[in-house]
N, C-alpha and C positions, 0 to 999 in steps of 0.2 A: 531134575529136568532143567536143561539149559534155557536161558532166556535170550531171545533174539529181538532186535528192534527193526521193524520193517520201515524203511524210509525210501522215498523217491525224490531226487533232486530235480530231474527234468526228464520226463519221458515224452518223447514226441507223439503227439496225437492223443495223449491221455486227457480224458475228460473228467468232470466233476461226477457225472453220472456213472462212469466206469469205476471210479474210486469208491462211490457209494454202494455200488453193486458188488464190489469185491468183498466187503466186510462180511456180509451174510454168507457168502460162499466159503470164507475162511471159517466161520463158525460151524458150517456144515461138515467140513472135513478135518477139523482139528483132532478129534478123537482117533481117526485113522492113522495119523502121524505122530501120535502121543504128544501133541502140542496143546496149548492152552492160550487162547487170545485174552490178553490182560487189559483191563481198563486201567489206565494210569491216572494218577492224581494229577491235577493241573494247577499251574502256578496261579492262575486267576482265582482259584478257590482258597489257596493256602497262603498267599502273601497277605491278604487282609487279616487272616488269623494270626500270622506271624507279627504283623504290625500291632494288632490288638494286644497281644502278649508283651510286646516291647513298650506299648503305651502304658500298660498297667505297671511295669517295672520302673518306668521313668516317673510316672506320677507318685510312686512310692518314694523314689529318690528325692524328688522336690519336696514331698511332705515331710520326710525326715529332716532335710535341711532346714525347712521352715520351723520345725519343732525344736530341733536340737542345735541349729547353727552350724552343723556340719553333716556331711552326707558320705559316710564311710561305705564304699562299695561292698565291702565284705559283709555288711549288714543286709544287703539286697541280693547280691550274686552268691548263691550257694549251689554246690553241684547238683543237688536234687531240683533246683529251679532252672539252672542253666543247661543241664543235659537235654531235656526236651526242646528248649529254645534253640540250642546249637544244632540238633538234628534237624529240626524244621527249617532252620536258617540255611543249612548246607543244601538240603533238599531244594528249597525255593531258588537259591543261587544256581544250582546245577540245572534245574528245570528251566529257568529263565535264559541261561547262557546256551545250553545244548538244544532246547526245543524252541528257539525264537522264531524260526521260519514257519512251522506249523501254527505257532500263536499268532504271528502276523497275518497268516492266511485265514485263520479262524475268526478273528475279530477285525473290526473296521479300524485299520491303522494307516489309512491313506494320508492323514495329515502328519506333517513332519513332527509337530510338537509332541504327538503321542509316542512316536518312535523314539525321540530324544528322551522324554521322561521315562520311558520304559528302561532304556539303557542306563539312565542315572540310577534308577531303582535297583537294577540288576548289579551295578557296580557297588552301590552302597551296601547291599546285602551280602554280596560276595567279599567285600572289603572288611565286613564285620565278623566273618567266620573265623579268621585267624586268632582274633582276640579271644573268642569263646573257646576255641581248641586250646590255646595257651592256658586259659584259666582252668579248663578241665584237666589238662595234662599235668600242669605245674602248680595250680593254686594261685597263680599270679594275676593281679588286676592291673598291672603296669599298662597294658595296651589301653585300658579305659581311663586310667588316672590322668591321662593327658587332657581329658575333657572335664572342665569345671562343672559344678552342679547345675549352674543356670543353662548349660547346653542341653540338659534334659528338657527344659521348658520349650526350647526351640523344637526339639525332636517330637514333642507332643503335637505341635502343629504340622510337622512334616509327616508324621505317621498318619494323622487324620487325612491330610491331603493324598497320601498314598492309598489309603482305604477308599476314599472317594473316587480316585483315579480307576481302580479295579472295579468297583461297583458301577461305574458309569460306561464300562465297555459294552459295545454293541456288537452282536454277532454279524458276521457277513450274511447275506441272504441265502448263500448255499451251505451254510453251517448248521449243524444241529447241536442242541444242548446235550452235554455229556451227563 
């Protein structure tokens, strides 16, 4: 079955009520057209999970450094550890970049700082993807070796702040929880 993404940029006269009423109608006729309305994962649910995963890896890196005086990334980043991280990271980056408009409409993003922080997080996550793909494809940690062990301590605070950012998002009045 092919997958299609239903989007509307600007439809003159379209109301929130009309959009809300269209979804049940889609569900009613989906079988008639061999279609299936899918419920997509949302970045607001998976970015905190991604940051928690990264938090754990960075705290392990700091702990190894404090114990041994060195933090060799090959002790931490293993293919079985990095593959789910890279998949989740790529998904979150794509979701944040491709679906930013629906995200901004769904959540109270009226204040500028929320929008700026959103894009900083999106760029950070997207910028991390090549390093993980390079590691999985070639086994090289060169992309990450640029950052000293103490950078992980900074990221612990950054990741905690990102998690707080997503947990403090408030839905717009016309949005429903997915």
